[in-house]
PDB file of N, H, CA, C and O in Angstrom:
ATOM      1  N   MET A   1      81.702  78.066 112.849  1.00  0.00           N
ATOM      2  CA  MET A   1      83.040  78.459 112.890  1.00  0.00           C
ATOM      3  C   MET A   1      83.554  78.720 114.351  1.00  0.00           C
ATOM      4  O   MET A   1      84.746  78.600 114.632  1.00  0.00           O
ATOM      5  N   LYS A   2      82.646  79.066 115.219  1.00  0.00           N
ATOM      6  H   LYS A   2      81.678  79.164 114.990  1.00  0.00           H
ATOM      7  CA  LYS A   2      82.993  79.353 116.581  1.00  0.00           C
ATOM      8  C   LYS A   2      83.636  78.105 117.256  1.00  0.00           C
ATOM      9  O   LYS A   2      84.541  78.233 118.081  1.00  0.00           O
ATOM     10  N   ILE A   3      83.148  76.915 116.886  1.00  0.00           N
ATOM     11  H   ILE A   3      82.413  76.812 116.216  1.00  0.00           H
ATOM     12  CA  ILE A   3      83.736  75.701 117.463  1.00  0.00           C
ATOM     13  C   ILE A   3      85.123  75.501 117.066  1.00  0.00           C
ATOM     14  O   ILE A   3      85.966  75.118 117.877  1.00  0.00           O
ATOM     15  N   LEU A   4      85.410  75.769 115.744  1.00  0.00           N
ATOM     16  H   LEU A   4      84.725  76.080 115.085  1.00  0.00           H
ATOM     17  CA  LEU A   4      86.801  75.636 115.271  1.00  0.00           C
ATOM     18  C   LEU A   4      87.712  76.695 115.940  1.00  0.00           C
ATOM     19  O   LEU A   4      88.841  76.412 116.339  1.00  0.00           O
ATOM     20  N   ASP A   5      87.190  77.874 116.040  1.00  0.00           N
ATOM     21  H   ASP A   5      86.272  78.104 115.716  1.00  0.00           H
ATOM     22  CA  ASP A   5      87.990  78.914 116.740  1.00  0.00           C
ATOM     23  C   ASP A   5      88.321  78.517 118.159  1.00  0.00           C
ATOM     24  O   ASP A   5      89.471  78.645 118.581  1.00  0.00           O
ATOM     25  N   SER A   6      87.320  78.026 118.924  1.00  0.00           N
ATOM     26  H   SER A   6      86.386  77.922 118.581  1.00  0.00           H
ATOM     27  CA  SER A   6      87.555  77.606 120.248  1.00  0.00           C
ATOM     28  C   SER A   6      88.633  76.434 120.364  1.00  0.00           C
ATOM     29  O   SER A   6      89.512  76.402 121.226  1.00  0.00           O
ATOM     30  N   PHE A   7      88.448  75.541 119.437  1.00  0.00           N
ATOM     31  H   PHE A   7      87.734  75.567 118.737  1.00  0.00           H
ATOM     32  CA  PHE A   7      89.456  74.368 119.442  1.00  0.00           C
ATOM     33  C   PHE A   7      90.841  74.906 119.164  1.00  0.00           C
ATOM     34  O   PHE A   7      91.778  74.579 119.892  1.00  0.00           O
ATOM     35  N   VAL A   8      90.994  75.681 118.185  1.00  0.00           N
ATOM     36  H   VAL A   8      90.233  75.947 117.594  1.00  0.00           H
ATOM     37  CA  VAL A   8      92.297  76.196 117.823  1.00  0.00           C
ATOM     38  C   VAL A   8      92.930  77.074 118.973  1.00  0.00           C
ATOM     39  O   VAL A   8      94.129  77.037 119.249  1.00  0.00           O
ATOM     40  N   TYR A   9      92.059  77.818 119.575  1.00  0.00           N
ATOM     41  H   TYR A   9      91.085  77.848 119.351  1.00  0.00           H
ATOM     42  CA  TYR A   9      92.531  78.616 120.646  1.00  0.00           C
ATOM     43  C   TYR A   9      92.872  77.842 121.880  1.00  0.00           C
ATOM     44  O   TYR A   9      93.911  78.060 122.505  1.00  0.00           O
ATOM     45  N   ASN A  10      91.975  76.918 122.236  1.00  0.00           N
ATOM     46  H   ASN A  10      91.131  76.741 121.729  1.00  0.00           H
ATOM     47  CA  ASN A  10      92.204  76.110 123.436  1.00  0.00           C
ATOM     48  C   ASN A  10      93.405  75.185 123.383  1.00  0.00           C
ATOM     49  O   ASN A  10      93.985  74.890 124.428  1.00  0.00           O
ATOM     50  N   TYR A  11      93.802  74.716 122.211  1.00  0.00           N
ATOM     51  H   TYR A  11      93.332  74.956 121.362  1.00  0.00           H
ATOM     52  CA  TYR A  11      94.908  73.809 122.099  1.00  0.00           C
ATOM     53  C   TYR A  11      96.150  74.566 121.509  1.00  0.00           C
ATOM     54  O   TYR A  11      97.111  73.942 121.060  1.00  0.00           O
ATOM     55  N   HIS A  12      96.089  75.953 121.529  1.00  0.00           N
ATOM     56  H   HIS A  12      95.308  76.460 121.893  1.00  0.00           H
ATOM     57  CA  HIS A  12      97.240  76.766 121.166  1.00  0.00           C
ATOM     58  C   HIS A  12      97.826  76.370 119.814  1.00  0.00           C
ATOM     59  O   HIS A  12      99.038  76.205 119.679  1.00  0.00           O
ATOM     60  N   LEU A  13      96.944  76.217 118.800  1.00  0.00           N
ATOM     61  H   LEU A  13      95.959  76.351 118.910  1.00  0.00           H
ATOM     62  CA  LEU A  13      97.322  75.831 117.430  1.00  0.00           C
ATOM     63  C   LEU A  13      97.624  76.989 116.538  1.00  0.00           C
ATOM     64  O   LEU A  13      98.168  76.788 115.453  1.00  0.00           O
ATOM     65  N   TRP A  14      97.287  78.243 116.951  1.00  0.00           N
ATOM     66  H   TRP A  14      96.845  78.407 117.833  1.00  0.00           H
ATOM     67  CA  TRP A  14      97.638  79.414 116.175  1.00  0.00           C
ATOM     68  C   TRP A  14      99.094  79.636 116.157  1.00  0.00           C
ATOM     69  O   TRP A  14      99.734  79.573 117.207  1.00  0.00           O
ATOM     70  N   ASP A  15      99.679  79.904 114.977  1.00  0.00           N
ATOM     71  H   ASP A  15      99.159  79.955 114.124  1.00  0.00           H
ATOM     72  CA  ASP A  15     101.032  80.354 114.857  1.00  0.00           C
ATOM     73  C   ASP A  15     101.077  81.776 115.406  1.00  0.00           C
ATOM     74  O   ASP A  15     100.137  82.547 115.214  1.00  0.00           O
ATOM     75  N   ASN A  16     102.091  82.101 116.040  1.00  0.00           N
ATOM     76  H   ASN A  16     102.855  81.475 116.195  1.00  0.00           H
ATOM     77  CA  ASN A  16     102.242  83.487 116.597  1.00  0.00           C
ATOM     78  C   ASN A  16     102.081  84.585 115.526  1.00  0.00           C
ATOM     79  O   ASN A  16     101.609  85.691 115.789  1.00  0.00           O
ATOM     80  N   ARG A  17     102.508  84.204 114.287  1.00  0.00           N
ATOM     81  H   ARG A  17     102.891  83.306 114.074  1.00  0.00           H
ATOM     82  CA  ARG A  17     102.394  85.208 113.204  1.00  0.00           C
ATOM     83  C   ARG A  17     101.081  85.190 112.495  1.00  0.00           C
ATOM     84  O   ARG A  17     100.898  85.963 111.554  1.00  0.00           O
ATOM     85  N   GLN A  18     100.187  84.386 112.874  1.00  0.00           N
ATOM     86  H   GLN A  18     100.335  83.758 113.638  1.00  0.00           H
ATOM     87  CA  GLN A  18      98.848  84.328 112.216  1.00  0.00           C
ATOM     88  C   GLN A  18      98.031  85.573 112.575  1.00  0.00           C
ATOM     89  O   GLN A  18      97.760  85.863 113.740  1.00  0.00           O
ATOM     90  N   ALA A  19      97.659  86.285 111.522  1.00  0.00           N
ATOM     91  H   ALA A  19      97.880  86.050 110.576  1.00  0.00           H
ATOM     92  CA  ALA A  19      96.885  87.483 111.736  1.00  0.00           C
ATOM     93  C   ALA A  19      95.479  87.348 111.243  1.00  0.00           C
ATOM     94  O   ALA A  19      94.603  87.960 111.854  1.00  0.00           O
ATOM     95  N   ALA A  20      95.168  86.624 110.220  1.00  0.00           N
ATOM     96  H   ALA A  20      95.880  86.127 109.723  1.00  0.00           H
ATOM     97  CA  ALA A  20      93.786  86.474 109.680  1.00  0.00           C
ATOM     98  C   ALA A  20      93.016  85.509 110.599  1.00  0.00           C
ATOM     99  O   ALA A  20      93.565  84.542 111.128  1.00  0.00           O
ATOM    100  N   TYR A  21      91.761  85.808 110.756  1.00  0.00           N
ATOM    101  H   TYR A  21      91.315  86.593 110.326  1.00  0.00           H
ATOM    102  CA  TYR A  21      90.812  84.993 111.472  1.00  0.00           C
ATOM    103  C   TYR A  21      91.056  84.873 112.985  1.00  0.00           C
ATOM    104  O   TYR A  21      90.647  83.919 113.648  1.00  0.00           O
ATOM    105  N   ARG A  22      91.764  85.928 113.492  1.00  0.00           N
ATOM    106  H   ARG A  22      92.096  86.702 112.954  1.00  0.00           H
ATOM    107  CA  ARG A  22      91.988  85.968 114.935  1.00  0.00           C
ATOM    108  C   ARG A  22      91.479  87.289 115.527  1.00  0.00           C
ATOM    109  O   ARG A  22      91.569  88.353 114.914  1.00  0.00           O
ATOM    110  N   SER A  23      90.945  87.170 116.736  1.00  0.00           N
ATOM    111  H   SER A  23      90.872  86.306 117.235  1.00  0.00           H
ATOM    112  CA  SER A  23      90.460  88.424 117.439  1.00  0.00           C
ATOM    113  C   SER A  23      91.658  89.328 117.678  1.00  0.00           C
ATOM    114  O   SER A  23      92.760  88.887 118.005  1.00  0.00           O
ATOM    115  N   HIS A  24      91.401  90.555 117.509  1.00  0.00           N
ATOM    116  H   HIS A  24      90.506  90.914 117.244  1.00  0.00           H
ATOM    117  CA  HIS A  24      92.387  91.635 117.751  1.00  0.00           C
ATOM    118  C   HIS A  24      93.617  91.534 116.869  1.00  0.00           C
ATOM    119  O   HIS A  24      94.657  92.106 117.197  1.00  0.00           O
ATOM    120  N   HIS A  25      93.520  90.801 115.726  1.00  0.00           N
ATOM    121  H   HIS A  25      92.676  90.336 115.460  1.00  0.00           H
ATOM    122  CA  HIS A  25      94.550  90.810 114.734  1.00  0.00           C
ATOM    123  C   HIS A  25      93.976  91.172 113.410  1.00  0.00           C
ATOM    124  O   HIS A  25      92.794  90.925 113.170  1.00  0.00           O
ATOM    125  N   SER A  26      94.742  91.736 112.553  1.00  0.00           N
ATOM    126  H   SER A  26      95.702  91.936 112.748  1.00  0.00           H
ATOM    127  CA  SER A  26      94.255  92.170 111.223  1.00  0.00           C
ATOM    128  C   SER A  26      95.382  92.221 110.201  1.00  0.00           C
ATOM    129  O   SER A  26      96.525  91.859 110.484  1.00  0.00           O
ATOM    130  N   THR A  27      95.038  92.666 109.045  1.00  0.00           N
ATOM    131  H   THR A  27      94.110  92.960 108.816  1.00  0.00           H
ATOM    132  CA  THR A  27      95.991  92.881 108.008  1.00  0.00           C
ATOM    133  C   THR A  27      96.982  93.927 108.507  1.00  0.00           C
ATOM    134  O   THR A  27      98.155  93.873 108.137  1.00  0.00           O
ATOM    135  N   GLU A  28      96.564  94.845 109.307  1.00  0.00           N
ATOM    136  H   GLU A  28      95.611  94.889 109.608  1.00  0.00           H
ATOM    137  CA  GLU A  28      97.485  95.836 109.877  1.00  0.00           C
ATOM    138  C   GLU A  28      98.543  95.176 110.735  1.00  0.00           C
ATOM    139  O   GLU A  28      99.720  95.530 110.687  1.00  0.00           O
ATOM    140  N   SER A  29      98.100  94.209 111.522  1.00  0.00           N
ATOM    141  H   SER A  29      97.143  93.921 111.561  1.00  0.00           H
ATOM    142  CA  SER A  29      99.128  93.488 112.344  1.00  0.00           C
ATOM    143  C   SER A  29     100.153  92.836 111.472  1.00  0.00           C
ATOM    144  O   SER A  29     101.350  92.942 111.739  1.00  0.00           O
ATOM    145  N   ALA A  30      99.708  92.146 110.409  1.00  0.00           N
ATOM    146  H   ALA A  30      98.736  92.060 110.192  1.00  0.00           H
ATOM    147  CA  ALA A  30     100.604  91.476 109.457  1.00  0.00           C
ATOM    148  C   ALA A  30     101.533  92.441 108.772  1.00  0.00           C
ATOM    149  O   ALA A  30     102.706  92.123 108.579  1.00  0.00           O
ATOM    150  N   LEU A  31     101.059  93.594 108.400  1.00  0.00           N
ATOM    151  H   LEU A  31     100.106  93.852 108.557  1.00  0.00           H
ATOM    152  CA  LEU A  31     101.854  94.530 107.637  1.00  0.00           C
ATOM    153  C   LEU A  31     102.913  95.241 108.648  1.00  0.00           C
ATOM    154  O   LEU A  31     104.024  95.573 108.235  1.00  0.00           O
ATOM    155  N   LEU A  32     102.547  95.438 109.869  1.00  0.00           N
ATOM    156  H   LEU A  32     101.644  95.169 110.204  1.00  0.00           H
ATOM    157  CA  LEU A  32     103.455  95.950 110.886  1.00  0.00           C
ATOM    158  C   LEU A  32     104.590  94.907 111.040  1.00  0.00           C
ATOM    159  O   LEU A  32     105.756  95.299 111.079  1.00  0.00           O
ATOM    160  N   LYS A  33     104.292  93.627 111.127  1.00  0.00           N
ATOM    161  H   LYS A  33     103.344  93.309 111.095  1.00  0.00           H
ATOM    162  CA  LYS A  33     105.274  92.633 111.255  1.00  0.00           C
ATOM    163  C   LYS A  33     106.319  92.608 110.120  1.00  0.00           C
ATOM    164  O   LYS A  33     107.527  92.515 110.339  1.00  0.00           O
ATOM    165  N   VAL A  34     105.750  92.700 108.850  1.00  0.00           N
ATOM    166  H   VAL A  34     104.768  92.775 108.672  1.00  0.00           H
ATOM    167  CA  VAL A  34     106.537  92.699 107.692  1.00  0.00           C
ATOM    168  C   VAL A  34     107.439  93.974 107.718  1.00  0.00           C
ATOM    169  O   VAL A  34     108.634  93.880 107.438  1.00  0.00           O
ATOM    170  N   GLN A  35     106.854  95.189 108.062  1.00  0.00           N
ATOM    171  H   GLN A  35     105.884  95.265 108.289  1.00  0.00           H
ATOM    172  CA  GLN A  35     107.645  96.388 108.111  1.00  0.00           C
ATOM    173  C   GLN A  35     108.783  96.256 109.191  1.00  0.00           C
ATOM    174  O   GLN A  35     109.914  96.678 108.952  1.00  0.00           O
ATOM    175  N   ASN A  36     108.465  95.684 110.334  1.00  0.00           N
ATOM    176  H   ASN A  36     107.545  95.342 110.527  1.00  0.00           H
ATOM    177  CA  ASN A  36     109.425  95.496 111.383  1.00  0.00           C
ATOM    178  C   ASN A  36     110.593  94.591 110.933  1.00  0.00           C
ATOM    179  O   ASN A  36     111.761  94.866 111.208  1.00  0.00           O
ATOM    180  N   ASP A  37     110.230  93.512 110.236  1.00  0.00           N
ATOM    181  H   ASP A  37     109.282  93.289 110.013  1.00  0.00           H
ATOM    182  CA  ASP A  37     111.241  92.616 109.739  1.00  0.00           C
ATOM    183  C   ASP A  37     112.156  93.269 108.758  1.00  0.00           C
ATOM    184  O   ASP A  37     113.367  93.048 108.798  1.00  0.00           O
ATOM    185  N   ILE A  38     111.603  94.084 107.855  1.00  0.00           N
ATOM    186  H   ILE A  38     110.620  94.263 107.822  1.00  0.00           H
ATOM    187  CA  ILE A  38     112.396  94.813 106.885  1.00  0.00           C
ATOM    188  C   ILE A  38     113.383  95.863 107.607  1.00  0.00           C
ATOM    189  O   ILE A  38     114.565  95.984 107.289  1.00  0.00           O
ATOM    190  N   LEU A  39     112.802  96.541 108.533  1.00  0.00           N
ATOM    191  H   LEU A  39     111.841  96.442 108.792  1.00  0.00           H
ATOM    192  CA  LEU A  39     113.607  97.552 109.238  1.00  0.00           C
ATOM    193  C   LEU A  39     114.721  96.914 110.025  1.00  0.00           C
ATOM    194  O   LEU A  39     115.829  97.452 110.050  1.00  0.00           O
ATOM    195  N   GLN A  40     114.476  95.774 110.680  1.00  0.00           N
ATOM    196  H   GLN A  40     113.577  95.338 110.660  1.00  0.00           H
ATOM    197  CA  GLN A  40     115.507  95.052 111.407  1.00  0.00           C
ATOM    198  C   GLN A  40     116.537  94.572 110.483  1.00  0.00           C
ATOM    199  O   GLN A  40     117.720  94.655 110.813  1.00  0.00           O
ATOM    200  N   GLY A  41     116.170  94.050 109.290  1.00  0.00           N
ATOM    201  H   GLY A  41     115.209  93.983 109.021  1.00  0.00           H
ATOM    202  CA  GLY A  41     117.173  93.617 108.337  1.00  0.00           C
ATOM    203  C   GLY A  41     118.084  94.764 107.887  1.00  0.00           C
ATOM    204  O   GLY A  41     119.286  94.575 107.701  1.00  0.00           O
ATOM    205  N   MET A  42     117.511  95.925 107.719  1.00  0.00           N
ATOM    206  H   MET A  42     116.534  96.078 107.870  1.00  0.00           H
ATOM    207  CA  MET A  42     118.230  97.136 107.274  1.00  0.00           C
ATOM    208  C   MET A  42     119.193  97.498 108.412  1.00  0.00           C
ATOM    209  O   MET A  42     120.374  97.744 108.167  1.00  0.00           O
ATOM    210  N   ASP A  43     118.699  97.531 109.639  1.00  0.00           N
ATOM    211  H   ASP A  43     117.740  97.331 109.838  1.00  0.00           H
ATOM    212  CA  ASP A  43     119.566  97.840 110.773  1.00  0.00           C
ATOM    213  C   ASP A  43     120.781  96.855 110.892  1.00  0.00           C
ATOM    214  O   ASP A  43     121.883  97.261 111.264  1.00  0.00           O
ATOM    215  N   ASN A  44     120.557  95.627 110.583  1.00  0.00           N
ATOM    216  H   ASN A  44     119.662  95.297 110.281  1.00  0.00           H
ATOM    217  CA  ASN A  44     121.632  94.605 110.660  1.00  0.00           C
ATOM    218  C   ASN A  44     122.409  94.452 109.355  1.00  0.00           C
ATOM    219  O   ASN A  44     123.189  93.512 109.204  1.00  0.00           O
ATOM    220  N   VAL A  45     122.202  95.368 108.417  1.00  0.00           N
ATOM    221  H   VAL A  45     121.568  96.132 108.540  1.00  0.00           H
ATOM    222  CA  VAL A  45     122.895  95.369 107.161  1.00  0.00           C
ATOM    223  C   VAL A  45     122.721  94.025 106.421  1.00  0.00           C
ATOM    224  O   VAL A  45     123.680  93.429 105.930  1.00  0.00           O
ATOM    225  N   LYS A  46     121.494  93.596 106.370  1.00  0.00           N
ATOM    226  H   LYS A  46     120.716  94.081 106.769  1.00  0.00           H
ATOM    227  CA  LYS A  46     121.181  92.355 105.643  1.00  0.00           C
ATOM    228  C   LYS A  46     120.366  92.684 104.448  1.00  0.00           C
ATOM    229  O   LYS A  46     119.605  93.652 104.451  1.00  0.00           O
ATOM    230  N   VAL A  47     120.513  91.876 103.401  1.00  0.00           N
ATOM    231  H   VAL A  47     121.130  91.090 103.399  1.00  0.00           H
ATOM    232  CA  VAL A  47     119.743  92.050 102.191  1.00  0.00           C
ATOM    233  C   VAL A  47     118.339  91.500 102.481  1.00  0.00           C
ATOM    234  O   VAL A  47     118.196  90.389 102.990  1.00  0.00           O
ATOM    235  N   THR A  48     117.289  92.302 102.147  1.00  0.00           N
ATOM    236  H   THR A  48     117.406  93.205 101.734  1.00  0.00           H
ATOM    237  CA  THR A  48     115.905  91.887 102.377  1.00  0.00           C
ATOM    238  C   THR A  48     115.168  91.985 101.156  1.00  0.00           C
ATOM    239  O   THR A  48     115.253  92.996 100.459  1.00  0.00           O
ATOM    240  N   GLY A  49     114.422  90.970 100.834  1.00  0.00           N
ATOM    241  H   GLY A  49     114.353  90.149 101.401  1.00  0.00           H
ATOM    242  CA  GLY A  49     113.635  90.991  99.645  1.00  0.00           C
ATOM    243  C   GLY A  49     112.143  90.831 100.033  1.00  0.00           C
ATOM    244  O   GLY A  49     111.837  90.212 101.053  1.00  0.00           O
ATOM    245  N   LEU A  50     111.236  91.377  99.237  1.00  0.00           N
ATOM    246  H   LEU A  50     111.485  91.880  98.409  1.00  0.00           H
ATOM    247  CA  LEU A  50     109.788  91.257  99.460  1.00  0.00           C
ATOM    248  C   LEU A  50     109.130  90.932  98.141  1.00  0.00           C
ATOM    249  O   LEU A  50     109.270  91.662  97.160  1.00  0.00           O
ATOM    250  N   LEU A  51     108.425  89.850  98.132  1.00  0.00           N
ATOM    251  H   LEU A  51     108.311  89.257  98.929  1.00  0.00           H
ATOM    252  CA  LEU A  51     107.703  89.413  96.896  1.00  0.00           C
ATOM    253  C   LEU A  51     106.236  89.501  97.209  1.00  0.00           C
ATOM    254  O   LEU A  51     105.756  88.864  98.148  1.00  0.00           O
ATOM    255  N   LEU A  52     105.514  90.286  96.430  1.00  0.00           N
ATOM    256  H   LEU A  52     105.904  90.803  95.668  1.00  0.00           H
ATOM    257  CA  LEU A  52     104.062  90.425  96.572  1.00  0.00           C
ATOM    258  C   LEU A  52     103.330  89.794  95.375  1.00  0.00           C
ATOM    259  O   LEU A  52     103.693  90.032  94.224  1.00  0.00           O
ATOM    260  N   LEU A  53     102.327  89.014  95.651  1.00  0.00           N
ATOM    261  H   LEU A  53     102.032  88.821  96.587  1.00  0.00           H
ATOM    262  CA  LEU A  53     101.567  88.415  94.584  1.00  0.00           C
ATOM    263  C   LEU A  53     100.129  88.855  94.710  1.00  0.00           C
ATOM    264  O   LEU A  53      99.535  88.823  95.788  1.00  0.00           O
ATOM    265  N   ASP A  54      99.604  89.252  93.622  1.00  0.00           N
ATOM    266  H   ASP A  54     100.086  89.278  92.747  1.00  0.00           H
ATOM    267  CA  ASP A  54      98.159  89.664  93.499  1.00  0.00           C
ATOM    268  C   ASP A  54      97.365  88.495  92.965  1.00  0.00           C
ATOM    269  O   ASP A  54      97.427  88.207  91.770  1.00  0.00           O
ATOM    270  N   LEU A  55      96.642  87.833  93.792  1.00  0.00           N
ATOM    271  H   LEU A  55      96.591  88.067  94.763  1.00  0.00           H
ATOM    272  CA  LEU A  55      95.859  86.655  93.422  1.00  0.00           C
ATOM    273  C   LEU A  55      94.378  86.911  93.288  1.00  0.00           C
ATOM    274  O   LEU A  55      93.595  85.966  93.203  1.00  0.00           O
ATOM    275  N   CYS A  56      93.961  88.207  93.266  1.00  0.00           N
ATOM    276  H   CYS A  56      94.598  88.976  93.335  1.00  0.00           H
ATOM    277  CA  CYS A  56      92.579  88.546  93.302  1.00  0.00           C
ATOM    278  C   CYS A  56      91.878  88.062  91.999  1.00  0.00           C
ATOM    279  O   CYS A  56      90.660  87.886  92.000  1.00  0.00           O
ATOM    280  N   ALA A  57      92.611  87.852  90.919  1.00  0.00           N
ATOM    281  H   ALA A  57      93.601  87.995  90.918  1.00  0.00           H
ATOM    282  CA  ALA A  57      91.911  87.337  89.690  1.00  0.00           C
ATOM    283  C   ALA A  57      92.288  85.886  89.412  1.00  0.00           C
ATOM    284  O   ALA A  57      92.099  85.411  88.292  1.00  0.00           O
ATOM    285  N   ALA A  58      92.799  85.194  90.371  1.00  0.00           N
ATOM    286  H   ALA A  58      92.953  85.579  91.281  1.00  0.00           H
ATOM    287  CA  ALA A  58      93.313  83.839  90.172  1.00  0.00           C
ATOM    288  C   ALA A  58      92.217  82.890  89.723  1.00  0.00           C
ATOM    289  O   ALA A  58      92.522  81.938  89.005  1.00  0.00           O
ATOM    290  N   PHE A  59      91.008  83.082  90.088  1.00  0.00           N
ATOM    291  H   PHE A  59      90.761  83.855  90.671  1.00  0.00           H
ATOM    292  CA  PHE A  59      89.959  82.164  89.750  1.00  0.00           C
ATOM    293  C   PHE A  59      88.918  82.755  88.741  1.00  0.00           C
ATOM    294  O   PHE A  59      87.794  82.266  88.621  1.00  0.00           O
ATOM    295  N   ASP A  60      89.350  83.822  88.029  1.00  0.00           N
ATOM    296  H   ASP A  60      90.262  84.219  88.126  1.00  0.00           H
ATOM    297  CA  ASP A  60      88.450  84.396  87.036  1.00  0.00           C
ATOM    298  C   ASP A  60      88.138  83.418  85.884  1.00  0.00           C
ATOM    299  O   ASP A  60      87.062  83.450  85.287  1.00  0.00           O
ATOM    300  N   THR A  61      89.145  82.533  85.595  1.00  0.00           N
ATOM    301  H   THR A  61      90.019  82.507  86.080  1.00  0.00           H
ATOM    302  CA  THR A  61      88.989  81.639  84.467  1.00  0.00           C
ATOM    303  C   THR A  61      88.252  80.356  84.834  1.00  0.00           C
ATOM    304  O   THR A  61      88.006  79.520  83.965  1.00  0.00           O
ATOM    305  N   ALA A  62      87.897  80.187  86.104  1.00  0.00           N
ATOM    306  H   ALA A  62      88.097  80.867  86.810  1.00  0.00           H
ATOM    307  CA  ALA A  62      87.185  78.984  86.502  1.00  0.00           C
ATOM    308  C   ALA A  62      85.771  78.969  85.984  1.00  0.00           C
ATOM    309  O   ALA A  62      85.126  80.016  85.930  1.00  0.00           O
ATOM    310  N   ASP A  63      85.276  77.830  85.607  1.00  0.00           N
ATOM    311  H   ASP A  63      85.800  76.979  85.651  1.00  0.00           H
ATOM    312  CA  ASP A  63      83.865  77.671  85.051  1.00  0.00           C
ATOM    313  C   ASP A  63      82.929  77.573  86.298  1.00  0.00           C
ATOM    314  O   ASP A  63      82.773  76.515  86.907  1.00  0.00           O
ATOM    315  N   HIS A  64      82.326  78.728  86.634  1.00  0.00           N
ATOM    316  H   HIS A  64      82.454  79.588  86.139  1.00  0.00           H
ATOM    317  CA  HIS A  64      81.440  78.812  87.789  1.00  0.00           C
ATOM    318  C   HIS A  64      80.039  78.218  87.515  1.00  0.00           C
ATOM    319  O   HIS A  64      79.213  78.136  88.424  1.00  0.00           O
ATOM    320  N   SER A  65      79.786  77.816  86.289  1.00  0.00           N
ATOM    321  H   SER A  65      80.457  77.883  85.551  1.00  0.00           H
ATOM    322  CA  SER A  65      78.471  77.178  86.021  1.00  0.00           C
ATOM    323  C   SER A  65      78.464  75.721  86.464  1.00  0.00           C
ATOM    324  O   SER A  65      77.392  75.132  86.602  1.00  0.00           O
ATOM    325  N   LEU A  66      79.614  75.135  86.687  1.00  0.00           N
ATOM    326  H   LEU A  66      80.485  75.614  86.575  1.00  0.00           H
ATOM    327  CA  LEU A  66      79.703  73.734  87.086  1.00  0.00           C
ATOM    328  C   LEU A  66      79.147  73.684  88.556  1.00  0.00           C
ATOM    329  O   LEU A  66      79.416  74.570  89.367  1.00  0.00           O
ATOM    330  N   THR A  67      78.408  72.672  88.838  1.00  0.00           N
ATOM    331  H   THR A  67      78.189  71.952  88.180  1.00  0.00           H
ATOM    332  CA  THR A  67      77.944  72.467  90.159  1.00  0.00           C
ATOM    333  C   THR A  67      78.357  71.067  90.694  1.00  0.00           C
ATOM    334  O   THR A  67      78.527  70.132  89.912  1.00  0.00           O
ATOM    335  N   ALA A  68      78.508  70.942  91.967  1.00  0.00           N
ATOM    336  H   ALA A  68      78.369  71.701  92.603  1.00  0.00           H
ATOM    337  CA  ALA A  68      78.787  69.577  92.568  1.00  0.00           C
ATOM    338  C   ALA A  68      77.545  68.908  92.921  1.00  0.00           C
ATOM    339  O   ALA A  68      76.734  69.436  93.682  1.00  0.00           O
ATOM    340  N   ASP A  69      77.360  67.717  92.373  1.00  0.00           N
ATOM    341  H   ASP A  69      78.019  67.288  91.755  1.00  0.00           H
ATOM    342  CA  ASP A  69      76.086  67.002  92.689  1.00  0.00           C
ATOM    343  C   ASP A  69      76.400  65.788  93.568  1.00  0.00           C
ATOM    344  O   ASP A  69      75.490  65.051  93.950  1.00  0.00           O
TER     345      ASP A  69
END
């Protein structure tokens, strides 16, 4: 994974909003960005919506006994 990280970093392929899988970025960084966007929308009297999806059980119905040969 280090090779991929180096490649993406060296060629500036990260989106500025990318928080996952980056050094010194976390879910906290992502949440602060969302909070800031909402507050800016409120300050500018704009309608702001937030849709949250919980995908933690998305693959519970997958047959995990299957193997790739």
